[in-house]
C-alpha positions in Angstrom: -1.4 5.9 3.7 -3.1 7.4 0.7 -5.0 10.7 0.4 -8.8 10.4 0.2 -8.5 11.6 -3.4 -6.1 8.8 -4.1 -8.4 6.2 -2.5 -11.3 7.4 -4.7 -9.0 7.3 -7.8 -7.9 3.8 -7.1 -11.4 2.5 -6.5 -12.7 4.3 -9.6 -10.0 3.0 -11.8 -10.4 -0.6 -10.6 -14.1 -0.3 -11.0 -13.8 0.9 -14.6 -11.3 -1.8 -15.3 -13.8 -4.4 -14.3 -16.9 -2.8 -15.9 -15.4 -1.5 -19.2 -14.7 -5.1 -20.4 -18.4 -5.9 -20.0 -20.1 -2.7 -21.2 -17.5 -0.8 -23.2 -17.5 2.6 -21.6 -18.4 3.5 -18.0 -20.1 6.9 -17.1 -19.4 9.1 -14.1 -22.8 8.3 -12.4 -22.1 4.5 -12.6 -18.5 5.0 -11.3 -19.7 7.1 -8.4 -22.5 4.6 -7.5 -20.2 1.6 -7.9 -17.5 3.0 -5.6 -19.7 4.9 -3.0 -18.0 8.2 -4.0 -19.4 11.7 -4.6 -20.2 12.1 -8.3 -18.6 15.6 -8.7 -15.4 14.5 -7.0 -15.2 11.3 -9.2 -15.7 13.5 -12.3 -12.8 15.7 -11.3 -10.5 12.8 -10.5 -11.4 10.9 -13.7 -10.8 14.0 -15.9 -7.3 14.4 -14.3 -6.4 10.7 -14.8 -7.6 10.9 -18.4 -5.5 14.0 -19.0 -2.5 12.1 -17.6 -3.2 9.3 -20.1 -3.9 6.6 -17.4 -7.4 6.0 -18.8 -9.3 6.8 -22.0 -12.4 8.9 -22.2 -15.0 9.6 -24.9 -17.6 12.4 -24.8 -21.2 12.2 -26.0 -24.3 10.1 -25.3 -22.4 6.8 -25.6 -19.3 8.2 -23.9 -17.5 7.4 -20.7 -14.3 6.0 -19.5 -12.5 2.9 -20.7 -9.1 1.2 -20.9 -6.9 0.1 -23.7 -4.6 -2.9 -23.0 -1.7 -0.5 -22.3 -3.6 1.2 -19.4 -4.7 -2.1 -17.9 -1.0 -3.0 -17.6 -0.3 0.2 -15.6 0.8 -0.5 -12.1 -1.2 0.8 -9.1 1.8 2.9 -8.3 1.3 4.9 -11.6 -2.1 6.0 -10.2 -0.8 6.7 -6.8 2.0 8.8 -8.2 -0.4 10.7 -10.5 -2.7 11.6 -7.6 -0.5 11.8 -4.5 3.0 12.4 -6.1 6.0 10.7 -4.6 4.9 11.1 -1.0 4.4 7.4 -0.4 8.2 7.0 -1.1 9.4 9.9 0.9 7.1 11.2 3.6 7.1 10.3 7.3 4.0 8.4 8.5 3.6 11.0 11.3 4.1 13.9 8.9 7.3 15.1 10.4 9.6 17.0 8.0 12.9 15.9 9.6 12.3 12.2 9.9 15.1 10.0 8.5 17.4 7.1 9.3 19.6 9.5 11.1 16.8 11.4 12.8 13.9 8.8 13.1 10.5 9.5 14.5 9.1 7.1 17.2 7.6 4.8 14.6 10.2 5.1 11.8 11.9 1.7 12.1 8.7 -0.3 12.6 6.9 1.6 9.7 9.9 1.1 7.4 8.9 -2.6 6.8 5.2 -1.8 6.3 6.2 0.9 3.8 8.5 -1.4 1.9 5.7 -4.0 1.6 3.1 -1.3 0.5 5.5 0.0 -2.1 6.1 -3.5 -3.4 2.4 -4.2 -3.6 1.6 -1.0 -5.6 4.5 -1.5 -7.9 3.9 -5.2 -8.6 0.1 -5.1 -9.1 -1.7 -3.8 -12.2 -5.3 -2.7 -12.8 -5.6 -5.9 -14.8 -4.5 -7.9 -11.8 -7.2 -6.2 -9.6 -9.8 -6.8 -12.3 -9.1 -10.5 -12.2 -9.5 -10.5 -8.4 -12.8 -8.7 -8.7 -14.0 -11.0 -11.5 -13.3 -14.0 -9.2 -16.1 -12.9 -6.9 -13.9 -13.2 -3.8 -13.2 -9.5 -3.6 -15.3 -6.3 -3.8 -15.0 -2.5 -4.0 -18.3 -1.5 -2.4 -19.7 -2.4 1.0 -22.2 -5.1 0.6 -25.1 -4.1 2.6 
């Protein structure tokens, strides 16, 4: 449903939302370890999200990534759109160019309801909502092993 880059971005942003409240700023190494993601890839993603004003960053020995209240209220769809564009809203699940209501692919009608629910979920959940879920201890971002 999401690109690998978008998956890493979502996990990283949710991780920082949870950790930045406790420790202030979160560094790339900690984000990569906390989300089981390659450090160089996370660094690139986080710089891009910072450039797009979805997260704050500070350079230096005490630097790292953190959120203001405004960013914590961003919907998950804001992150998805920043990384993957509008494809979640427009693309065929099979990757067909001509798929539409008039010209449906074999899974178009069944996938339509799944897509509607996915879009609703990403538009109606914020980073702050996911932070609360993680803080409850019932949910996790990294395989417990």
